[in-house]
N, C-alpha and C positions, 0 to 999 in steps of 0.2 A: 505493498500500498503506500502511495509516494506522500507525504508529506509537504512537498516542496514541488515546484515545476520541473526539476531535476533532481534524478537518484545519484548519489555519486558516491566512489568510493575514494575518499581523500588520502594521497599519501605523499610523501615528499617528492618536490620537484622533478628531481634526477630520476627518479621510478617511473612517472608518469601516473594516469588515471584511467579508469571505466567508468561510464557512466550512462543510464537512457535518459533521451528526454521523457517528458509527463505523453503518455497516450499512445509509444513508440515502443515497438515490440524487438527493436535494434540496441545493440550497444554499440556506443560512440567510446574511439580510445583518444587520449590525449598526451602528447609529450613534447618535450622542446627540441630543438635540431638548429645546429650552428648555423647561419646564413651567411655565405662571404660577402653577399653584397650589402649586407648590413650591417655585417662584423661584429653582430651578436645572435646570439640563441632567441629561435624564436617557436611561438607556440605553433602546433598544430594540432589540427582536430580534426580525426580522422570519422566519418560516419560509415560504418561497416556494415553491411548485411547481414551480421548476425545474429542470432537469436537466443544465444550462451553465452553467458556471463563468462565461462571457462575457458571458450572458443575465442572471447576477446581478449579475456587476458593473456591467452598464449600468443595471439597476434601483437598484442604491446610487446609481450616479453620480444617478439622476434624483431621489432623494429628495434629496439632501445640495444638488444646484442647487434645489430648491422650500424647505428647511430657509435657504438662503443668500436668496432671495427674502422670507421670511415667508409663503410660501403654505401654505394647509391643501393636506392630502391624508388618503387614506384607505388603509389597509393591507390588504390581501387582496381580495375580493369587496364593491361598492359597498354599502353597507347605505341601507335607505330609511326616511322617517323613520315610515312604516307599519310595518316591523319592529321600530322600538325602540319604537311605542305598543303592539303584539301582544306583546313580550316584557314589557311593565310589565302589559298588564290578564291577562296570566298569572301573573306572580308574583302581582298583587292577588286573585286567584280562589285561588292557592294558600295564600295564608297569612292565609285569615280573617276578609278585610276586610268581608264582606256583603256581600248582595247590592244594596244599595244604593251601597257606593261602586263596585260594578265597574258598574252603569246608570249611576251618576256620569261615569264615564270615556267609557261608550257616549255619552252626551250631546253631552259637550264635544269629543268626536272626530269626531262628527258635522259639527260645524264647521270642526275641523281640518282633516280629512281631502282636502276639495277645493283644499284651497291647498296643503298642506304633503306629504299621502299619499305620493304619487308623486316627491318630490325627494328626491336624496339626503343624506342628512344631514350629509356636508361643507359643501355648497351651501345650507344654512340659516344665512344670517347676519341680523345686525341689520338691515341695510335691510330684508331680507326680512320680518322679526316687524314692522316699523313699517308695511309695505305691509298687511301681513293685518291690524293694528288699523286702520289707516285703512278699510280696505275695510270690516271690520265694524261699526265704527262708521257707516258711509255706509248701511248694511244695518238700522241700528235698533240694535244691540246696547247694552243698558246695559254702561256701565265695568265692576261691579264683573263681569257675565256674561265679558268679553272676558278681565280680571286671571284666572279662572278655567279657561279656555281655554288662556291663556298658562303658568298654573300646571302644567296635564298634558303642557306640549311641553316644561316644562323638566324634569318629574320624568319623562318618557320619555329624556331625553337623560342625564341621574344615574343615573338605573337601566342604561343601555346602557356609560354610562363605568366602571361600577361592577362591571358585569359579567367573568365569567372564560370565554374573552378577552376583551377590551373589545371594545363594537362600536362606538365612537366613541372618541376621545382627549383631544376638548374638547367642552366644551357652550358655546354662543354665548349672548352676552350678550343679556339679555331684560331691559327698562323695561317694569316694570308701569305703568297709568293711576295715578294718585294717587286716590285714592277719599275723597269727603268725608262716609262715612255715621256719623261721630260728632259726635252734637249737643251741642257747648259750652255752656256759659251755662243747662242745663237747672236748676240748683242752682249753687253757690260749691262750689268743690273741697272746704273746711274743713267746710261745712254736710253735705255728702255724706259724707264720711267718718266724722263723727260719727252721722248716721244706719244708714252699711255698719256700724260698729261694734256694733250695737245689736239686726240685724237676726235674729241667729242666736234671741233670743227669743219669736221668732214659727215658725223654723223654717227650714230652706235654701229654702225656696219664697219666702222672701221675700226672701232675699239674692238670691240669684238674678233674681226678678222687680227690683228694686231697681237689680241691673246694669244688667240690658239696657235699664232704663228710662230710667237714667242717660245709657246711651253712646247709644242712639238715640231717644231721646224718642217712640218709638211709642205708640200709643190703647193703652186696656186692654184691648179687643175683638183688637185685633192679639196683642196679648204672649197674653191667656187662651185663645186660641184655637190656640194652638202645640200641635201635635204630635210627638212624638219623629223622626217621618221626614222632616220640614221640620229638622231636623238633623244636618249633616253633618259630622261630625267629622273626617273625610279630607280633605275641600276646606277644613275651616274656616267652613263658612258655614249661615246662617241664609236658609229659605226661607220668603217668605211666600206664598199660594197664592193665583191671580187670585179674585178677589169676596171677600178678606178683610182687603183695604185700602179706603181712604176712596175713593182715584179707582180702585178697584175692577181695577186690575192688580198684576199678581206684581212681586215686589221679592224683591232678594237681598243677601245684607251679609256683609263678611267679620267673622269674630270676632275681638276684641281677645283677649288673651293670659287676662284675668282674667275675659271672658263664656264663653270656653271653657272655663278652668279649671272653674268654678263648673255650665255646664250638662253636664260630662263628668259630675259628680257626679249632676245632676238626672235625668240619663235612664238611669242606671245601670240591667240589670236588667227595664228595661222596656221592653213591644212597642212596636212602630212605632206603633201607633193609639191609646199612651195617651198622655193629659195631658202637656206638659212640667212644669207648674205641679200639684204634687199636695200635698196635707198627709201625716204620716206615715203615715196608715191607707190611703193611695193615691186619697183621694177628688180629684176636682180642684178648684180655685181656680174660686169662680164670682164672687165681690166681692172687694176686697179696700181698699174704700176706707175702710172703718173705723180698719184697719191703717195705711193710708197718713194720714189724718190724724193719727195718734199719731206717727208719724215724722216729719212733715213741720212739725207745730206744736208737738210738746212735745219730741220727742227731740233733731231736727235744727235746730227754731227755721227752718225753711225756709221760706217762702211762695213767692206772685205764681203763677213759670211751673208749679212742682214741684207746687202744689196742683192747678192749672188742668187740669193733664197726666192727673191720678187720676180727675179728674168726665168726661173725654173719653170 
């Protein structure tokens, strides 16, 4: 017979407790587990489907033993990585991210799925991630491509952790490959700063183009041929299609914060097939060599590779 809303076996904090909610035939177990994000132990209440107090106490003992050994465990039904991905995809679709963002998730999941899809989320360790990275590199995948796939995996875990109730309680440590897409030495930093400070005189397009050219050292045709659909603001990437680069191969780079901020403004309200670099009247930029020479030779006083890049 219940005297309160809750019947609970009181115990010291370290040993946890078991109790029943009023009117419920099932037992709840409560314990504390260290949360690295908060830097302290937090209370966990696990609502079991157990109607036996003895079985609930046995489950609590098992949980406390694993916590003591530093082992990971899942609460409730085991959740797979595929379930985490599906939840992330639904969230992306429902929050107006656009068809390209959803398609991008699908492209990356096509590679993640054979390795992680059927795996329990609790079994995804840093070692497993490193094995996946090695496998993808052996298959010939570019470093940037693997990083985008791992970013999707991490997003799925983070969304699962933030969900109510949480699908997972921890996110595996995922070390990305180091990318060397940004090209330094294109012009000296002080020269570039002077050029960038004057770029607004020709419009937003020149400021964006200047930043992209300085960051990646791309050829003129690669930049002027960019369309809005090649800019993925959700994945923070720019994709050069096969056949548009010097060697004919596709290429994908990660945007720096500066490039992303400028590109976001440049593509605003444009259609997927519109050019990224356009004048205020919407006409695509066909050539910028005259403006570039003005920046390189007059405003920036930059010479050498800056000028040669504009002629390529």
